[in-house]
MOPAC internal coordinates of N, CA, C and O (Angstrom, degrees):
PM7 1SCF
backbone

  N    0.0000 0     0.00 0     0.00 0    0    0    0
  C    1.4218 1     0.00 0     0.00 0    1    0    0
  C    1.5707 1   111.08 1     0.00 0    2    1    0
  O    1.2310 1   118.88 1   -48.78 1    3    2    1
  N    1.3438 1   119.75 1   131.22 1    3    2    1
  C    1.4141 1   121.07 1  -173.80 1    5    3    2
  C    1.4935 1   109.99 1   -74.48 1    6    5    3
  O    1.2310 1   122.03 1   -35.21 1    7    6    5
  N    1.3417 1   113.71 1   144.79 1    7    6    5
  C    1.4536 1   118.24 1   173.90 1    9    7    6
  C    1.5316 1   108.82 1   -73.17 1   10    9    7
  O    1.2310 1   122.88 1   -32.29 1   11   10    9
  N    1.3317 1   112.10 1   147.71 1   11   10    9
  C    1.5301 1   118.12 1  -176.42 1   13   11   10
  C    1.5315 1   110.67 1  -104.16 1   14   13   11
  O    1.2310 1   122.63 1   -40.82 1   15   14   13
  N    1.3305 1   112.56 1   139.18 1   15   14   13
  C    1.4558 1   120.33 1   174.31 1   17   15   14
  C    1.5308 1   107.13 1  -119.13 1   18   17   15
  O    1.2310 1   121.59 1   -56.39 1   19   18   17
  N    1.3111 1   114.55 1   123.61 1   19   18   17
  C    1.4747 1   119.97 1   174.93 1   21   19   18
  C    1.5373 1   108.75 1   -95.01 1   22   21   19
  O    1.2310 1   121.78 1   -55.70 1   23   22   21
  N    1.3431 1   114.20 1   124.30 1   23   22   21
  C    1.4211 1   121.62 1   177.69 1   25   23   22
  C    1.5239 1   110.48 1  -107.00 1   26   25   23
  O    1.2310 1   120.35 1   -63.27 1   27   26   25
  N    1.3621 1   116.94 1   116.73 1   27   26   25
  C    1.4444 1   120.47 1   177.90 1   29   27   26
  C    1.5213 1   108.21 1  -112.24 1   30   29   27
  O    1.2310 1   120.77 1   -70.97 1   31   30   29
  N    1.3120 1   116.14 1   109.03 1   31   30   29
  C    1.4523 1   122.52 1  -177.50 1   33   31   30
  C    1.5076 1   107.43 1  -158.87 1   34   33   31
  O    1.2310 1   120.39 1   -38.64 1   35   34   33
  N    1.3708 1   116.85 1   141.36 1   35   34   33
  C    1.4371 1   120.09 1  -178.28 1   37   35   34
  C    1.5939 1   112.71 1   -94.83 1   38   37   35
  O    1.2310 1   121.02 1  -179.05 1   39   38   37
  N    1.3165 1   115.65 1     0.95 1   39   38   37
  C    1.4844 1   118.85 1   176.10 1   41   39   38
  C    1.5103 1   110.56 1   -97.59 1   42   41   39
  O    1.2310 1   119.73 1   -73.18 1   43   42   41
  N    1.3490 1   118.13 1   106.82 1   43   42   41
  C    1.5233 1   119.58 1  -172.19 1   45   43   42
  C    1.5217 1   110.53 1   -58.82 1   46   45   43
  O    1.2310 1   117.25 1   149.87 1   47   46   45
  N    1.3343 1   122.84 1   -30.13 1   47   46   45
  C    1.4436 1   123.58 1   179.53 1   49   47   46
  C    1.5503 1   113.07 1   -69.93 1   50   49   47
  O    1.2310 1   121.00 1   149.90 1   51   50   49
  N    1.3402 1   115.70 1   -30.10 1   51   50   49
  C    1.4753 1   120.02 1   175.20 1   53   51   50
  C    1.5008 1   108.95 1   -76.09 1   54   53   51
  O    1.2310 1   120.16 1   136.88 1   55   54   53
  N    1.2812 1   117.30 1   -43.12 1   55   54   53
  C    1.4883 1   121.67 1   176.82 1   57   55   54
  C    1.5756 1   110.02 1   -53.08 1   58   57   55
  O    1.2310 1   122.75 1   129.25 1   59   58   57
  N    1.2820 1   112.34 1   -50.75 1   59   58   57
  C    1.5696 1   118.00 1  -178.43 1   61   59   58
  C    1.5095 1   108.06 1   -61.73 1   62   61   59
  O    1.2310 1   120.05 1   136.34 1   63   62   61
  N    1.3077 1   117.52 1   -43.66 1   63   62   61
  C    1.4995 1   120.22 1  -179.09 1   65   63   62
  C    1.5069 1   110.08 1   -62.53 1   66   65   63
  O    1.2310 1   119.50 1   134.04 1   67   66   65
  N    1.2876 1   118.55 1   -45.96 1   67   66   65
  C    1.4934 1   123.37 1   179.96 1   69   67   66
  C    1.5184 1   111.37 1   -68.74 1   70   69   67
  O    1.2310 1   119.82 1   139.23 1   71   70   69
  N    1.3475 1   117.96 1   -40.77 1   71   70   69
  C    1.4492 1   119.08 1   175.81 1   73   71   70
  C    1.5212 1   111.89 1   -58.82 1   74   73   71
  O    1.2310 1   121.20 1   130.45 1   75   74   73
  N    1.3045 1   115.30 1   -49.55 1   75   74   73
  C    1.4457 1   119.67 1   179.53 1   77   75   74
  C    1.5079 1   113.35 1   -60.77 1   78   77   75
  O    1.2310 1   120.09 1   139.62 1   79   78   77
  N    1.3317 1   117.44 1   -40.38 1   79   78   77
  C    1.4417 1   121.23 1   178.42 1   81   79   78
  C    1.5283 1   112.75 1   -62.95 1   82   81   79
  O    1.2310 1   119.81 1   127.77 1   83   82   81
  N    1.3855 1   117.98 1   -52.23 1   83   82   81
  C    1.4509 1   119.76 1  -179.53 1   85   83   82
  C    1.4754 1   113.59 1   -64.74 1   86   85   83
  O    1.2310 1   120.79 1   139.54 1   87   86   85
  N    1.2871 1   116.09 1   -40.46 1   87   86   85
  C    1.5078 1   118.69 1   176.67 1   89   87   86
  C    1.4753 1   115.18 1   -62.06 1   90   89   87
  O    1.2310 1   121.94 1   142.02 1   91   90   89
  N    1.3056 1   113.90 1   -37.98 1   91   90   89
  C    1.4797 1   120.46 1  -179.47 1   93   91   90
  C    1.5474 1   108.37 1   -65.68 1   94   93   91
  O    1.2310 1   119.21 1   159.68 1   95   94   93
  N    1.3389 1   119.11 1   -20.32 1   95   94   93
  C    1.4988 1   123.47 1   177.35 1   97   95   94
  C    1.5283 1   110.60 1  -102.83 1   98   97   95
  O    1.2310 1   119.81 1  -162.95 1   99   98   97
  N    1.3179 1   117.97 1    17.05 1   99   98   97
  C    1.4688 1   118.78 1   169.40 1  101   99   98
  C    1.5499 1   115.88 1    90.31 1  102  101   99
  O    1.2310 1   121.55 1  -172.57 1  103  102  101
  N    1.3520 1   114.64 1     7.43 1  103  102  101
  C    1.4718 1   117.89 1   178.63 1  105  103  102
  C    1.5202 1   108.98 1   -97.09 1  106  105  103
  O    1.2310 1   122.42 1   -17.37 1  107  106  105
  N    1.3760 1   112.97 1   162.63 1  107  106  105
  C    1.5381 1   116.20 1   176.62 1  109  107  106
  C    1.5267 1   102.87 1  -101.90 1  110  109  107
  O    1.2310 1   121.55 1   -53.58 1  111  110  109
  N    1.3088 1   114.63 1   126.42 1  111  110  109
  C    1.4905 1   121.76 1   179.67 1  113  111  110
  C    1.5731 1   109.03 1   -92.80 1  114  113  111
  O    1.2310 1   123.26 1   -42.95 1  115  114  113
  N    1.3628 1   111.35 1   137.05 1  115  114  113
  C    1.4857 1   118.48 1   175.34 1  117  115  114
  C    1.5260 1   100.34 1  -132.36 1  118  117  115
  O    1.2310 1   121.23 1   -37.65 1  119  118  117
  N    1.3489 1   115.25 1   142.35 1  119  118  117
  C    1.5016 1   116.49 1  -177.84 1  121  119  118
  C    1.4665 1   111.61 1  -132.90 1  122  121  119
  O    1.2310 1   121.52 1   -20.55 1  123  122  121
  N    1.3659 1   114.69 1   159.45 1  123  122  121
  C    1.4557 1   121.62 1   173.82 1  125  123  122
  C    1.5281 1   105.45 1  -148.28 1  126  125  123
  O    1.2310 1   120.35 1   -37.86 1  127  126  125
  N    1.3715 1   116.94 1   142.14 1  127  126  125
  C    1.4025 1   120.60 1  -174.60 1  129  127  126
  C    1.5893 1   114.14 1   -87.99 1  130  129  127
  O    1.2310 1   119.89 1   177.46 1  131  130  129
  N    1.3220 1   117.81 1    -2.54 1  131  130  129
  C    1.4254 1   122.85 1   179.69 1  133  131  130
  C    1.5342 1   108.35 1  -155.97 1  134  133  131
  O    1.2310 1   120.84 1   -12.35 1  135  134  133
  N    1.3372 1   116.01 1   167.65 1  135  134  133
  C    1.4143 1   123.95 1  -176.81 1  137  135  134
  C    1.5295 1   113.33 1   -65.66 1  138  137  135
  O    1.2310 1   120.64 1   141.24 1  139  138  137
  N    1.3626 1   116.38 1   -38.76 1  139  138  137
  C    1.4254 1   119.41 1   176.60 1  141  139  138
  C    1.5055 1   114.09 1   -57.96 1  142  141  139
  O    1.2310 1   122.03 1   129.49 1  143  142  141
  N    1.3241 1   113.72 1   -50.51 1  143  142  141
  C    1.4434 1   118.21 1   177.84 1  145  143  142
  C    1.5582 1   112.57 1   -65.79 1  146  145  143
  O    1.2310 1   122.22 1   149.60 1  147  146  145
  N    1.3416 1   113.36 1   -30.40 1  147  146  145
  C    1.4878 1   119.26 1   173.22 1  149  147  146
  C    1.5207 1   113.83 1   -61.15 1  150  149  147
  O    1.2310 1   120.49 1   141.55 1  151  150  149
  N    1.3244 1   116.67 1   -38.45 1  151  150  149
  C    1.4208 1   120.24 1   178.73 1  153  151  150
  C    1.5304 1   111.50 1   -67.30 1  154  153  151
  O    1.2310 1   121.14 1   144.90 1  155  154  153
  N    1.3330 1   115.43 1   -35.10 1  155  154  153
  C    1.4649 1   119.21 1   176.27 1  157  155  154
  C    1.5082 1   110.64 1   -67.35 1  158  157  155
  O    1.2310 1   120.68 1   135.98 1  159  158  157
  N    1.3727 1   116.30 1   -44.02 1  159  158  157
  C    1.4521 1   118.63 1  -178.35 1  161  159  158
  C    1.5274 1   110.74 1   -67.77 1  162  161  159
  O    1.2310 1   120.05 1   144.14 1  163  162  161
  N    1.3033 1   117.51 1   -35.86 1  163  162  161
  C    1.4451 1   121.95 1   178.02 1  165  163  162
  C    1.5550 1   109.49 1   -59.37 1  166  165  163
  O    1.2310 1   121.10 1   134.65 1  167  166  165
  N    1.2929 1   115.49 1   -45.35 1  167  166  165
  C    1.5253 1   119.01 1   178.22 1  169  167  166
  C    1.4831 1   113.36 1   -64.45 1  170  169  167
  O    1.2310 1   120.58 1   133.07 1  171  170  169
  N    1.3923 1   116.51 1   -46.93 1  171  170  169
  C    1.4502 1   119.55 1  -174.44 1  173  171  170
  C    1.5485 1   115.06 1   -81.16 1  174  173  171
  O    1.2310 1   120.77 1   146.93 1  175  174  173
  N    1.3220 1   116.14 1   -33.07 1  175  174  173
  C    1.4579 1   119.99 1  -168.53 1  177  175  174
  C    1.5721 1   111.15 1   -95.69 1  178  177  175
  O    1.2310 1   121.71 1   154.43 1  179  178  177
  N    1.3126 1   114.34 1   -25.57 1  179  178  177
  C    1.5385 1   120.47 1  -177.11 1  181  179  178
  C    1.5633 1   110.36 1    52.52 1  182  181  179
  O    1.2310 1   121.74 1  -116.56 1  183  182  181
  N    1.4145 1   114.28 1    63.44 1  183  182  181
  C    1.4887 1   113.43 1  -179.96 1  185  183  182
  C    1.4787 1   112.92 1   -73.12 1  186  185  183
  O    1.2310 1   120.25 1   -15.39 1  187  186  185
  N    1.3172 1   117.13 1   164.61 1  187  186  185
  C    1.5055 1   122.17 1   177.88 1  189  187  186
  C    1.4829 1   114.46 1   -93.57 1  190  189  187
  O    1.2310 1   120.31 1   172.94 1  191  190  189
  N    1.3325 1   117.01 1    -7.06 1  191  190  189
  C    1.4722 1   123.87 1  -179.37 1  193  191  190
  C    1.4701 1   110.42 1  -165.51 1  194  193  191
  O    1.2310 1   120.54 1   -32.65 1  195  194  193
  N    1.3603 1   116.57 1   147.35 1  195  194  193
  C    1.4877 1   120.17 1   177.29 1  197  195  194
  C    1.5199 1   107.41 1  -118.90 1  198  197  195
  O    1.2310 1   119.91 1   -43.91 1  199  198  197
  N    1.3787 1   117.77 1   136.09 1  199  198  197
  C    1.4055 1   123.88 1   166.68 1  201  199  198
  C    1.4546 1   105.19 1  -105.43 1  202  201  199
  O    1.2310 1   118.21 1   -61.58 1  203  202  201
  N    1.3368 1   121.02 1   118.42 1  203  202  201
  C    1.3997 1   127.47 1  -165.88 1  205  203  202
  C    1.5006 1   113.41 1  -124.57 1  206  205  203
  O    1.2310 1   120.80 1   -57.20 1  207  206  205
  N    1.4050 1   116.07 1   122.80 1  207  206  205
  C    1.4375 1   119.38 1   172.52 1  209  207  206
  C    1.5025 1   106.83 1   -79.73 1  210  209  207
  O    1.2310 1   120.19 1   -32.34 1  211  210  209
  N    1.3170 1   117.23 1   147.66 1  211  210  209
  C    1.4860 1   119.92 1  -176.77 1  213  211  210
  C    1.5395 1   110.09 1   -88.24 1  214  213  211
  O    1.2310 1   120.78 1   147.47 1  215  214  213
  N    1.3056 1   116.11 1   -32.53 1  215  214  213
  C    1.4741 1   119.35 1  -173.15 1  217  215  214
  C    1.5812 1   105.95 1   -99.72 1  218  217  215
  O    1.2310 1   120.16 1   -84.97 1  219  218  217
  N    1.3317 1   117.30 1    95.03 1  219  218  217
  C    1.4098 1   122.69 1  -175.48 1  221  219  218
  C    1.5856 1   106.56 1  -124.47 1  222  221  219
  O    1.2310 1   122.51 1   -25.84 1  223  222  221
  N    1.3501 1   112.80 1   154.16 1  223  222  221
  C    1.5200 1   115.24 1   175.38 1  225  223  222
  C    1.4385 1   109.86 1   -69.86 1  226  225  223
  O    1.2310 1   119.81 1   -34.45 1  227  226  225
  N    1.3370 1   117.97 1   145.55 1  227  226  225
  C    1.4780 1   119.94 1  -178.25 1  229  227  226
  C    1.4923 1   108.59 1    76.50 1  230  229  227
  O    1.2310 1   122.63 1    53.90 1  231  230  229
  N    1.3839 1   112.57 1  -126.10 1  231  230  229
  C    1.4372 1   118.69 1   178.70 1  233  231  230
  C    1.5308 1   110.50 1   -70.97 1  234  233  231
  O    1.2310 1   120.66 1   -54.66 1  235  234  233
  N    1.3981 1   116.34 1   125.34 1  235  234  233
  C    1.4333 1   117.04 1   179.85 1  237  235  234
  C    1.5087 1   112.03 1   -81.74 1  238  237  235
  O    1.2310 1   120.56 1    -4.73 1  239  238  237
  N    1.3189 1   116.54 1   175.27 1  239  238  237
  C    1.4359 1   121.18 1  -179.08 1  241  239  238
  C    1.4855 1   118.46 1   -61.53 1  242  241  239
  O    1.2310 1   121.26 1   149.90 1  243  242  241
  N    1.3195 1   115.19 1   -30.10 1  243  242  241
  C    1.4755 1   119.53 1   174.29 1  245  243  242
  C    1.5238 1   113.15 1   -63.63 1  246  245  243
  O    1.2310 1   122.93 1   131.33 1  247  246  245
  N    1.3981 1   112.00 1   -48.67 1  247  246  245
  C    1.4247 1   116.67 1   179.89 1  249  247  246
  C    1.4947 1   114.05 1   -66.13 1  250  249  247
  O    1.2310 1   121.27 1   144.75 1  251  250  249
  N    1.3882 1   115.18 1   -35.25 1  251  250  249
  C    1.4774 1   117.45 1   176.07 1  253  251  250
  C    1.5573 1   111.09 1   -60.37 1  254  253  251
  O    1.2310 1   120.86 1   133.72 1  255  254  253
  N    1.2915 1   115.96 1   -46.28 1  255  254  253
  C    1.5011 1   120.38 1   179.30 1  257  255  254
  C    1.4916 1   111.87 1   -64.61 1  258  257  255
  O    1.2310 1   119.15 1   137.72 1  259  258  257
  N    1.2955 1   119.22 1   -42.28 1  259  258  257
  C    1.4557 1   125.14 1   176.30 1  261  259  258
  C    1.4949 1   109.11 1   -55.43 1  262  261  259
  O    1.2310 1   120.80 1   134.77 1  263  262  261
  N    1.3418 1   116.07 1   -45.23 1  263  262  261
  C    1.4052 1   121.75 1  -175.20 1  265  263  262
  C    1.5385 1   115.14 1   -67.80 1  266  265  263
  O    1.2310 1   121.52 1   137.42 1  267  266  265
  N    1.3500 1   114.70 1   -42.58 1  267  266  265
  C    1.4375 1   118.14 1   178.78 1  269  267  266
  C    1.5214 1   112.66 1   -72.94 1  270  269  267
  O    1.2310 1   119.32 1   148.37 1  271  270  269
  N    1.3250 1   118.91 1   -31.63 1  271  270  269
  C    1.4756 1   121.34 1   173.63 1  273  271  270
  C    1.4616 1   111.42 1   -67.51 1  274  273  271
  O    1.2310 1   119.64 1   139.61 1  275  274  273
  N    1.3271 1   118.30 1   -40.39 1  275  274  273
  C    1.4321 1   123.73 1   177.57 1  277  275  274
  C    1.5593 1   112.95 1   -60.56 1  278  277  275
  O    1.2310 1   122.41 1   146.80 1  279  278  277
  N    1.3279 1   112.99 1   -33.20 1  279  278  277
  C    1.5139 1   120.77 1   177.87 1  281  279  278
  C    1.5215 1   110.90 1   -83.07 1  282  281  279
  O    1.2310 1   120.15 1  -178.92 1  283  282  281
  N    1.3678 1   117.32 1     1.08 1  283  282  281
  C    1.4241 1   117.87 1   172.35 1  285  283  282
  C    1.5393 1   112.98 1    93.14 1  286  285  283
  O    1.2310 1   119.60 1  -175.18 1  287  286  285
  N    1.3300 1   118.36 1     4.82 1  287  286  285
  C    1.4647 1   122.44 1  -177.72 1  289  287  286
  C    1.4913 1   109.37 1   -84.26 1  290  289  287
  O    1.2310 1   119.22 1   -62.15 1  291  290  289
  N    1.3388 1   119.09 1   117.85 1  291  290  289
  C    1.4616 1   120.95 1  -177.91 1  293  291  290
  C    1.5218 1   112.52 1  -107.73 1  294  293  291
  O    1.2310 1   119.10 1  -156.85 1  295  294  293
  N    1.3649 1   119.33 1    23.15 1  295  294  293
  C    1.4322 1   123.57 1   175.21 1  297  295  294
  C    1.5657 1   111.83 1   -52.91 1  298  297  295
  O    1.2310 1   119.63 1   -42.45 1  299  298  297
  N    1.3317 1   118.30 1   137.55 1  299  298  297
  C    1.4746 1   115.03 1   178.51 1  301  299  298
  C    1.5268 1   114.63 1   -62.62 1  302  301  299
  O    1.2310 1   119.53 1   -42.42 1  303  302  301
  N    1.2592 1   118.50 1   137.58 1  303  302  301
  C    1.5021 1   127.26 1   179.80 1  305  303  302
  C    1.5302 1   108.41 1  -124.32 1  306  305  303
  O    1.2310 1   123.43 1   -56.72 1  307  306  305
  N    1.3090 1   111.02 1   123.28 1  307  306  305
  C    1.5015 1   116.42 1   173.76 1  309  307  306
  C    1.5283 1   108.69 1  -112.64 1  310  309  307
  O    1.2310 1   120.48 1   -61.99 1  311  310  309
  N    1.2860 1   116.69 1   118.01 1  311  310  309
  C    1.4972 1   121.98 1   176.11 1  313  311  310
  C    1.5593 1   107.38 1   -69.12 1  314  313  311
  O    1.2310 1   120.48 1   -50.74 1  315  314  313
  N    1.2914 1   116.69 1   129.26 1  315  314  313
  C    1.4673 1   120.35 1   172.78 1  317  315  314
  C    1.5540 1   105.07 1  -125.91 1  318  317  315
  O    1.2310 1   122.48 1   -73.83 1  319  318  317
  N    1.3317 1   112.86 1   106.17 1  319  318  317
  C    1.4479 1   117.04 1  -164.98 1  321  319  318
  C    1.5550 1   113.43 1  -147.96 1  322  321  319
  O    1.2310 1   121.29 1   -19.04 1  323  322  321
  N    1.3347 1   115.15 1   160.96 1  323  322  321
  C    1.4799 1   122.29 1   175.10 1  325  323  322
  C    1.5584 1   108.27 1   -84.71 1  326  325  323
  O    1.2310 1   118.61 1   167.99 1  327  326  325
  N    1.2705 1   120.26 1   -12.01 1  327  326  325
  C    1.4369 1   125.99 1  -179.79 1  329  327  326
  C    1.5515 1   111.47 1   -77.13 1  330  329  327
  O    1.2310 1   121.67 1   -89.14 1  331  330  329
  N    1.3699 1   114.40 1    90.86 1  331  330  329
  C    1.4115 1   122.27 1  -169.60 1  333  331  330
  C    1.5342 1   115.17 1   -91.45 1  334  333  331
  O    1.2310 1   121.26 1   174.10 1  335  334  333
  N    1.3184 1   115.20 1    -5.90 1  335  334  333
  C    1.4580 1   115.43 1  -171.44 1  337  335  334
  C    1.5732 1   111.35 1   -80.82 1  338  337  335
  O    1.2310 1   122.53 1   -23.44 1  339  338  337
  N    1.3223 1   112.76 1   156.56 1  339  338  337
  C    1.4898 1   119.67 1  -177.50 1  341  339  338
  C    1.5300 1   114.31 1   -60.57 1  342  341  339
  O    1.2310 1   120.77 1   145.45 1  343  342  341
  N    1.3176 1   116.14 1   -34.55 1  343  342  341
  C    1.4912 1   119.21 1  -179.54 1  345  343  342
  C    1.6212 1   108.76 1   -61.02 1  346  345  343
  O    1.2310 1   120.05 1   134.71 1  347  346  345
  N    1.2578 1   117.51 1   -45.29 1  347  346  345
  C    1.4694 1   119.71 1   179.48 1  349  347  346
  C    1.4906 1   112.10 1   -70.00 1  350  349  347
  O    1.2310 1   120.43 1   144.78 1  351  350  349
  N    1.3486 1   116.79 1   -35.22 1  351  350  349
  C    1.4814 1   118.68 1   174.58 1  353  351  350
  C    1.5548 1   111.56 1   -62.34 1  354  353  351
  O    1.2310 1   121.09 1   137.47 1  355  354  353
  N    1.2783 1   115.52 1   -42.53 1  355  354  353
  C    1.4905 1   121.01 1   178.35 1  357  355  354
  C    1.5184 1   109.09 1   -65.93 1  358  357  355
  O    1.2310 1   120.90 1   136.46 1  359  358  357
  N    1.3504 1   115.89 1   -43.54 1  359  358  357
  C    1.5076 1   121.66 1   177.33 1  361  359  358
  C    1.4981 1   110.00 1   -55.58 1  362  361  359
  O    1.2310 1   120.56 1   135.75 1  363  362  361
  N    1.3493 1   116.54 1   -44.25 1  363  362  361
  C    1.4997 1   118.33 1  -178.83 1  365  363  362
  C    1.5387 1   112.71 1   -63.03 1  366  365  363
  O    1.2310 1   122.66 1   140.39 1  367  366  365
  N    1.3361 1   112.50 1   -39.61 1  367  366  365
  C    1.5041 1   115.83 1   177.60 1  369  367  366
  C    1.5694 1   108.28 1   -63.96 1  370  369  367
  O    1.2310 1   121.18 1   142.54 1  371  370  369
  N    1.2857 1   115.35 1   -37.46 1  371  370  369
  C    1.4623 1   120.82 1  -175.08 1  373  371  370
  C    1.5778 1   114.14 1   -65.51 1  374  373  371
  O    1.2310 1   121.83 1   154.23 1  375  374  373
  N    1.3129 1   114.11 1   -25.77 1  375  374  373
  C    1.5044 1   119.20 1   178.99 1  377  375  374
  C    1.5322 1   110.07 1  -100.39 1  378  377  375
  O    1.2310 1   119.58 1  -173.23 1  379  378  377
  N    1.3460 1   118.41 1     6.77 1  379  378  377
  C    1.4583 1   121.72 1   173.42 1  381  379  378
  C    1.4915 1   118.80 1    96.00 1  382  381  379
  O    1.2310 1   121.44 1  -163.07 1  383  382  381
  N    1.3715 1   114.86 1    16.93 1  383  382  381
  C    1.4916 1   112.65 1   173.86 1  385  383  382
  C    1.4810 1   112.34 1   -74.48 1  386  385  383
  O    1.2310 1   119.01 1   -28.05 1  387  386  385
  N    1.2602 1   119.49 1   151.95 1  387  386  385
  C    1.4157 1   124.54 1  -173.71 1  389  387  386
  C    1.5663 1   114.18 1   -93.04 1  390  389  387
  O    1.2310 1   121.76 1   151.05 1  391  390  389
  N    1.2906 1   114.23 1   -28.95 1  391  390  389
  C    1.4857 1   117.42 1  -177.44 1  393  391  390
  C    1.5550 1   106.46 1  -152.99 1  394  393  391
  O    1.2310 1   121.63 1   -11.53 1  395  394  393
  N    1.3716 1   114.49 1   168.47 1  395  394  393
  C    1.4404 1   120.42 1  -171.95 1  397  395  394
  C    1.5497 1   106.82 1  -147.66 1  398  397  395
  O    1.2310 1   121.33 1   -60.54 1  399  398  397
  N    1.3726 1   115.06 1   119.46 1  399  398  397
  C    1.4593 1   121.38 1  -178.55 1  401  399  398
  C    1.5333 1   107.96 1  -125.00 1  402  401  399
  O    1.2310 1   120.07 1   -52.16 1  403  402  401
  N    1.3485 1   117.46 1   127.84 1  403  402  401
  C    1.4432 1   121.01 1  -177.23 1  405  403  402
  C    1.5509 1   108.00 1   -90.28 1  406  405  403
  O    1.2310 1   121.92 1   -37.47 1  407  406  405
  N    1.4036 1   113.93 1   142.53 1  407  406  405
  C    1.4251 1   119.17 1   173.97 1  409  407  406
  C    1.5154 1   105.50 1   -90.39 1  410  409  407
  O    1.2310 1   120.83 1   -36.39 1  411  410  409
  N    1.3494 1   116.03 1   143.61 1  411  410  409
  C    1.4689 1   126.34 1    -1.22 1  413  411  410
  C    1.4975 1   111.24 1   -76.24 1  414  413  411
  O    1.2310 1   118.99 1   -40.17 1  415  414  413
  N    1.2812 1   119.53 1   139.83 1  415  414  413
  C    1.4639 1   125.92 1  -172.26 1  417  415  414
  C    1.5367 1   110.30 1  -101.71 1  418  417  415
  O    1.2310 1   122.17 1   -20.33 1  419  418  417
  N    1.3277 1   113.45 1   159.67 1  419  418  417
  C    1.4086 1   121.88 1   176.48 1  421  419  418
  C    1.5177 1   105.72 1   -91.74 1  422  421  419
  O    1.2310 1   117.54 1   -64.30 1  423  422  421
  N    1.3914 1   122.28 1   115.70 1  423  422  421
  C    1.4570 1   124.84 1  -173.61 1  425  423  422
  C    1.5819 1   111.63 1   -56.13 1  426  425  423
  O    1.2310 1   120.02 1   142.74 1  427  426  425
  N    1.3132 1   117.57 1   -37.26 1  427  426  425
  C    1.4437 1   118.03 1   180.00 1  429  427  426
  C    1.5028 1   111.36 1   -70.00 1  430  429  427
  O    1.2310 1   119.56 1   141.47 1  431  430  429
  N    1.3111 1   118.44 1   -38.53 1  431  430  429
  C    1.4660 1   121.18 1   177.26 1  433  431  430
  C    1.5525 1   108.41 1   -64.38 1  434  433  431
  O    1.2310 1   119.50 1   132.38 1  435  434  433
  N    1.2817 1   118.56 1   -47.62 1  435  434  433
  C    1.4946 1   119.65 1   179.71 1  437  435  434
  C    1.4633 1   112.13 1   -60.81 1  438  437  435
  O    1.2310 1   118.84 1   138.80 1  439  438  437
  N    1.3019 1   119.82 1   -41.20 1  439  438  437
  C    1.5283 1   121.21 1   176.88 1  441  439  438
  C    1.5332 1   109.73 1   -63.86 1  442  441  439
  O    1.2310 1   120.05 1   140.44 1  443  442  441
  N    1.3029 1   117.51 1   -39.56 1  443  442  441
  C    1.4793 1   115.71 1   176.65 1  445  443  442
  C    1.4294 1   114.64 1   -62.29 1  446  445  443
  O    1.2310 1   119.93 1   143.62 1  447  446  445
  N    1.3086 1   117.73 1   -36.38 1  447  446  445
  C    1.4382 1   123.39 1   177.00 1  449  447  446
  C    1.5202 1   112.33 1   -68.55 1  450  449  447
  O    1.2310 1   122.02 1   136.62 1  451  450  449
  N    1.3514 1   113.74 1   -43.38 1  451  450  449
  C    1.4942 1   115.86 1   178.05 1  453  451  450
  C    1.5343 1   111.68 1   -62.02 1  454  453  451
  O    1.2310 1   119.79 1   138.03 1  455  454  453
  N    1.3705 1   118.00 1   -41.97 1  455  454  453
  C    1.4275 1   123.88 1   179.27 1  457  455  454
  C    1.5602 1   110.44 1   -61.39 1  458  457  455
  O    1.2310 1   120.88 1   137.88 1  459  458  457
  N    1.3356 1   115.93 1   -42.12 1  459  458  457
  C    1.3789 1   122.67 1   178.51 1  461  459  458
  C    1.5683 1   112.52 1   -58.03 1  462  461  459
  O    1.2310 1   121.15 1   129.69 1  463  462  461
  N    1.3398 1   115.40 1   -50.31 1  463  462  461
  C    1.4753 1   119.01 1  -179.07 1  465  463  462
  C    1.4814 1   116.15 1   -73.37 1  466  465  463
  O    1.2310 1   121.41 1   148.91 1  467  466  465
  N    1.3691 1   114.91 1   -31.09 1  467  466  465
  C    1.4786 1   116.28 1  -176.32 1  469  467  466
  C    1.5962 1   106.99 1   -77.28 1  470  469  467
  O    1.2310 1   120.54 1   150.94 1  471  470  469
  N    1.3198 1   116.58 1   -29.06 1  471  470  469
  C    1.4683 1   116.94 1  -177.72 1  473  471  470
  C    1.5261 1   114.63 1   -79.59 1  474  473  471
  O    1.2310 1   120.27 1   171.40 1  475  474  473
  N    1.3481 1   117.09 1    -8.60 1  475  474  473
  C    1.4470 1   119.04 1  -178.50 1  477  475  474
  C    1.4519 1   114.41 1   -79.62 1  478  477  475
  O    1.2310 1   120.10 1   180.00 1  479  478  477

């Protein structure tokens, strides 16, 4: 059975790029355009890893991660974001994200990180 990667991003072109990338490496891609739908997909799809944009409409990525950690969910979360500054990197760690990748990202580097967290 393929491992599932949940992609939560409001930019359709990034979602398509990430879906193509993870599927080319043998994973099943599931996507949501915002955090609320991401929570629903998390519950129903039981993904093995989440790729999470931090700047989302409504609930942002920080709040999404804070919420799932509060609920006891320890699924690996990788922030994939344009927020490159150290303060947001530290903030992501503070809410329980496992890794942080700045956009534009190197596909090989991102896949290496995905494989690292899924295999743990």
